[in-house]
C-alpha positions as CSV (number, residue, x, y, z in Angstrom):
1,X,-9.7,-27.3,-15.0
2,X,-8.3,-24.2,-15.4
3,X,-11.4,-22.1,-15.4
4,X,-12.0,-23.3,-12.2
5,X,-8.5,-22.5,-11.1
6,X,-9.2,-18.6,-11.6
7,X,-12.8,-18.8,-10.9
8,X,-12.0,-20.0,-7.0
9,X,-8.8,-17.5,-6.7
10,X,-11.8,-14.7,-7.6
11,X,-13.8,-15.2,-4.9
12,X,-10.9,-15.8,-2.5
13,X,-10.1,-12.6,-3.9
14,X,-13.3,-10.9,-3.3
15,X,-13.6,-12.6,-0.3
16,X,-10.3,-11.0,0.9
17,X,-11.3,-7.7,0.2
18,X,-14.8,-8.0,1.6
19,X,-12.9,-9.5,5.1
20,X,-10.4,-6.4,5.0
21,X,-13.2,-4.2,3.8
22,X,-15.6,-5.0,7.4
23,X,-12.5,-5.5,10.0
24,X,-10.4,-2.3,9.5
25,X,-11.6,1.3,9.5
26,X,-11.0,3.1,5.9
27,X,-9.1,5.8,6.7
28,X,-9.9,8.5,3.7
29,X,-7.5,9.1,2.1
30,X,-5.5,13.5,3.0
31,X,-4.1,12.9,-1.1
32,X,-5.2,10.5,-3.2
33,X,-7.8,11.7,-6.5
34,X,-10.7,10.8,-7.2
35,X,-10.2,11.9,-10.7
36,X,-11.6,8.6,-12.9
37,X,-15.1,8.4,-10.9
38,X,-16.4,5.7,-8.3
39,X,-14.7,2.8,-8.0
40,X,-11.2,0.8,-7.0
41,X,-8.7,2.2,-8.1
42,X,-4.6,0.6,-7.5
43,X,-2.1,2.9,-4.5
44,X,0.3,4.2,-6.5
45,X,2.7,3.2,-4.3
46,X,2.4,0.1,-1.8
47,X,0.6,-3.3,-4.0
48,X,-0.4,-4.2,-0.6
49,X,-2.8,-1.3,-0.5
50,X,-6.1,0.4,-2.5
51,X,-8.4,2.7,-3.0
52,X,-12.4,2.8,-2.8
53,X,-13.2,5.6,-3.9
54,X,-17.6,6.7,-3.8
55,X,-18.8,10.5,-3.8
56,X,-15.6,11.8,-4.6
57,X,-13.6,10.7,-1.7
58,X,-10.8,8.2,-1.2
59,X,-10.4,5.3,1.0
60,X,-7.9,3.4,1.8
61,X,-7.5,-0.1,2.8
62,X,-4.8,-2.7,3.4
63,X,-5.1,-6.1,1.5
64,X,-5.0,-8.9,4.1
65,X,-2.4,-11.8,4.4
66,X,0.7,-10.5,1.5
67,X,-2.1,-10.0,-1.1
68,X,-2.1,-7.4,-3.4
69,X,-4.2,-5.3,-5.1
70,X,-5.8,-6.9,-9.0
71,X,-6.6,-4.1,-11.0
72,X,-7.7,-6.8,-13.6
73,X,-10.4,-8.0,-10.8
74,X,-10.9,-4.8,-8.6
75,X,-9.8,-7.2,-5.7
76,X,-7.4,-8.8,-3.5
77,X,-5.3,-11.7,-5.1
78,X,-1.8,-14.0,-4.6
79,X,1.0,-11.8,-5.7
80,X,1.7,-14.5,-8.5
81,X,-1.4,-13.5,-10.0
82,X,-1.1,-9.3,-9.8
83,X,0.9,-7.2,-12.7
84,X,2.2,-4.3,-9.6
85,X,3.7,-1.1,-11.0
86,X,4.0,0.4,-7.5
87,X,6.7,3.5,-6.5
88,X,7.7,2.5,-3.5
89,X,8.9,5.4,-2.4
90,X,12.7,5.7,-0.7
91,X,12.9,6.1,3.0
92,X,14.7,9.6,4.2
93,X,17.7,8.8,5.3
94,X,20.8,10.5,7.8
95,X,23.3,13.2,5.9
96,X,26.5,11.2,7.1
97,X,28.1,13.5,10.0
98,X,31.6,14.4,9.7
99,X,34.4,12.9,12.3
100,X,35.7,15.9,15.0
101,X,38.4,17.9,13.1
102,X,40.6,18.7,16.7
103,X,42.2,16.8,19.6
104,X,39.9,16.9,22.2
105,X,40.2,19.2,25.6
106,X,40.0,18.2,28.9
107,X,37.1,21.1,30.5
108,X,38.4,24.0,32.0
109,X,38.8,23.1,36.1
110,X,36.2,24.9,38.4
């Protein structure tokens, strides 16, 4: 029974990844390097994204429907089946502003 469930999840993940690849135009990555040859690779910063390396080019993809990329099966999968090691980047923060140190004055009259 467990094998049937695993097979069903695997098939669903493959279908989901195939759907994502046919519905969204891939974008070449300006920063991800295909140093390990052709294949599928997890995005190191986002569990819902992955790269497909082909001929030295990295193409960025996004898993559909809140699925995460599973490196064990090289496909999108349910979150509970994925061990994600992504390190999210921190959103930029604004520097604190200083409160005025002088009392406001009236503008000169013209």
